[in-house]
N, C-alpha and C positions, 0 to 999 in steps of 0.2 A: 482877721481875714483881709487885712489891708492890702496884701499883695494882689488881691483880685480886683481892687478898686479901679474903675475906669477913669481916665483923665477927663476933665470937664469939657475939653474941646475935641473929644473923640467923635468923629463923624462917620456915618455909614451910608454907603450908596444903596439905592433900592435893590440892585443886583446882589450886593453883599448880604443885605437883610434877608432876602429870599433864600440864599444859600444857607445862612445860619439857621433859619427856621426849619429847613429840610433836615439838616444834620441833628439839630437839637431834638426834633421829634423822633428821629430814628434812634437816638441814644435812649430816650425815654421808653420807646417801644421795646428795645432790647432788655432794659432793666425790668419792665413790666412782664415780659414773657417769662423771665426766670423767677420773678417774685410769685406769680400765680401758681407755680408748682407747689407752693406751701398749701394753697387751698385744696389742690388735688390730694395731697398727703392726708388731709383731715377727712377726706371723703372716700378713701380707698375701700372702706368696708361697705360702700353703697354702690358697687358696680352693677350695671344693668344686666338683665338676663340676656344671654346670647342665643339668638334664634336665626337659623339660616334664612336667606331670602330667595324668592323666585321672581323672575322678571317676565311679565306678560308682554305681548307685542306692542302695546301702547306705552305711554310714559309712566304708568303706575307700576308698582311692585306689590307683591304679596308678602306680608310680614305678620307673623303671629296670628294668622287667620284673617287679617284685615288688609284693605287696599290703601296704599300710600302713594302720594304724588310728590314730585320734586318741589322743594321750596323755591319761591321766587324772590328776587331782589337780594341775593346773597353776594357777598364780596369776600375774597380770600387773600390772605397775606402770609407768606412764608418768611419766618425769621430764622436766619442762619448765623451761628457763632462759629467763626473760622479759626482753626488752629494749624500748627505746623504738622505736616505729614510725619507719622511715627516711624516709617521705614527709612531706608537709606536712599537718597536721591542724588544722582550725579549732577554736576553743574550744567551738563549738556543734555539732560534728560528731556524726553518729549512729553513729560507730564509735569505739572506744577507742584509746589511743595505745601499746598494748603488742603485741608479737609474740613468738612462741615461737621464739627463735633457736637453742635447743638442744633436741633431742628424742631420748630414749633409752628404749626399752622393755625393762624387765627381765622375764624369764620364769623363774619359780621353779618347779622341778619337785620337789614335796614327796615324790612317790613314790620318787624316786631320789636325793634330797638333792643336787640340782645346780641351778646358776643359769647362765643365759647372758643376753646382751642383744643388742638390735638397734638400731643407730644409724641414724636417719632424717635425711637431709640436709634442712636447713631450706628449701632452695631447690626441693625436690620440688614439681612442678606437680600440683595437684589441682583438682577442681571444688568450689567453695565457694558456699554460699547467702549472698549479701551483702544486708543490709537496705538499703532505699531511704528517702528522706525522707518518703514518703507511707505508710510502714508495711508495704509489700510487700517481697518478696525477689526477687532475680535471681540466676541462676547465673553465676558467673565462674570462669574457669580462672586460678589464681594460685598463688603459692608457699604451701606448707603452713604456713609461719610466720605468714601473714596470717590464718589461720583464727581465731586468738586475737583479732586486732584487730577482726574483724567480729562478735564476740560482746559480752557485757555487761562484759567486763573482769574477771570473777570466776569463779565456779564454772561459769556458763554457757559461758564461753569455754574453760574446761578441758574440759568435756564435748564441745564442738564439736571441739576439737583432738584429743581422744581418738578421736572418730568418724572424723576425717580420717586419722589414723594407722592406724586399723583398716581403712579402705577401701584404703589403700596396701598393707596386708598381707593382702589378700584376705578381709577380714571377720573376722579373729581378734578374740576378746573381750578388751577392755581393762577390767579391773575397778577399778583404783585409779590415782590421779594425785597428783603433788606438783609444785607450781610455785613457783619463787622468782625474784624480780626481780633484774636486774643491779645495781640500786641498792644491793643488799646487799654488792657486791664491795668498794668502798672502805671501807665501815663495818667489815666483818669483817677486811679487809686491815690496817687501822690498829689493830684490836684485838690482832693478833698482832705489832704493832710493825714492820710493813713486810715485804715479800717481795723477796728478791734474785733477779734474773734477768740473763742476758746477752741484750741486745736483739737480736731476730731480723730486724727490718725497719727501713727508713728512714722515720722519722716527721717528717721536716723539714716545717715549715709546719703540722703538726697538733699535735705536742707536742715542742718542741725540747729537752726534757730527756731524750728517748728517742733516743739516738744509736746507730745500728746497730753491733753488735760490742762495745759497752761494757757492763760489768757494773754494774748500778745497783740500789739498793733502792727499790722502788716504794711510794709513799704516796698516799693519797687518790685524787683524780681521775686521777692518772697511772697508777694500777693499773687503773682502769676503762678509760682510753684504750688501755692495752696489750691488754686482753682483748676489747675491744669493736670497735675501729677496723678497718675494711677498706677503705672508700671513701676515695680519695685516696692510697692506697699504690700502689707499683709493681705489686704483685700483689694485686688486690682480691677474689680468690676466697675463698669460705668455707673451703676446704681449708687455705689459708695461715693464716687466723685460728684455725682449730682447732688447728694446730700450736702457736701461741703459747698458746692456752688450756691445752693439755696440759702445756706447759712450766711455765706459771704455777701451775696447780693442783697439779702434783707438788711444786713448791717450797712452796706454801701448806700442803699436807698435812704436809710435814716441819716447817714452822714451828708448825703446830697441835699436832703431837705433842710438840714441845719445850715449848710453853706448858702443855700438860696435865701433863707431867712436873714442871715447875717450880711449878705452882700448881693445887692440887686444886679451887679455886673457879673456874677459868677457864671451864669449860663452863657454869656458872651465868651468868656475865657474857655469854658468847657468845650463848646462846639468848635471854636477855633482850633483847639488842641486835638479833638477827636476826628475832625472831618477827613483827614487823610486815610483813615482806617475803614471807611464805609463805602459800600457799593449798593445801589438800588436802582430799580427801573422806574421808581415813582418821581413825579414832579413834586415840588414843594407844596403845591396846592392839593395834590392827591394825598400827600402825607398828612397835611393839616386836617383834611376831611377824615382820614382813617383814624388819626389820633383823637379827634373830637368824638368819633363813634366809640372808640375803645374806652374813653374816659366818661362819657355821658350815658352810654347804653348799660343795661343790666348784664353783668357777667354771670353766666349760668353754670358752666362746668369746664373742667379741663379733663380731657379723655386721654387715657393711656392704652395703647394697643397691647393686648395680652400675647404671650408667646413663650418661647423656651430659649434660655441662654445655654450655649454649647461651647466648650473650649475647642477652638479650631487648631490647626497646625501652628499658627503664629499669633492669632488674635481671637478674642471672644467673638462668637457669632450669635445673632439673635434671629430666631425664626418666628415670624408673626403667625398667630392663629387666625385662619381665614374666617372663622365664625365670629371672632372678636372684631375683625375689621368690618365685616358686613354689618354687625350690630352697631358699631360706632357710626359708620356711614349712614345708616338708616336714621339714627337719632338726630344726626347733625344736619343732613341734607334733604330729608323727606318729612312730610307731614301727613297724618292720617286723613283719609277722605271722610267727609261727614255722611 
């Protein structure tokens, strides 16, 4: 790993160190958010009972015959993985070419030193305010991933996506966001000198280096093809792609840990390389606090909203089950009264 060695006289300003800290923590958060999906997989058979909620006039709600009140001292962080828009976009289009392909909301319970997360399917159908060529907006029902595309492609899109996720989750407050583009995948992948996986799908005609069942080391665009592709495969659902992403990110995390063990300067090189691909509303100090919480608090659960996948005219559509949403919101954001 000598190529990552820092020179003895490398000097960092305080401002540079603060920036590096912010980006490095964001990268770790992105990796963490995908890795914890494996925990959810192991617990799918233990989904909670879904019971409708009723809301009295005060802050309490009735749930399963008991009264519950909102939890105090919660903090929320939405992690977005951005990818290129799958439709055709003209160069002078009034929408940008990115969509939020991965959405996970971390809920940090500071009062009880616990963390859980809610995974939102990028195909979830929501009402979006879409801009028109004359400067007006129209309401369209579309995949939540496209909320980002209908914004400014920066912080405005992040805010719009946060609002869309909040609406799916019955209006819960989303305080912070971090977004990283998928373009960072091949860059970071090659920085750790490739990632080994056993290919899970048949990529014939898409990437002939990826042969189903063979163990390969992914480099460059082949890594991006592996985690991004779904259209053109035998099973083009987002669920299948998520399985490959979990497999890849698990291997990537192992390779990252190895690089860090072998080279103390690896994180410096990594964050310098990844920094152009990140957007966040957080200061470096806020990111540091969030990361400390995520790593030191007890991780309790990752929740997946139940619903139905439907083949739309041009894309898959996911319709969340309202009772499932209510059940998850109750467990995550409320506590039973004594």
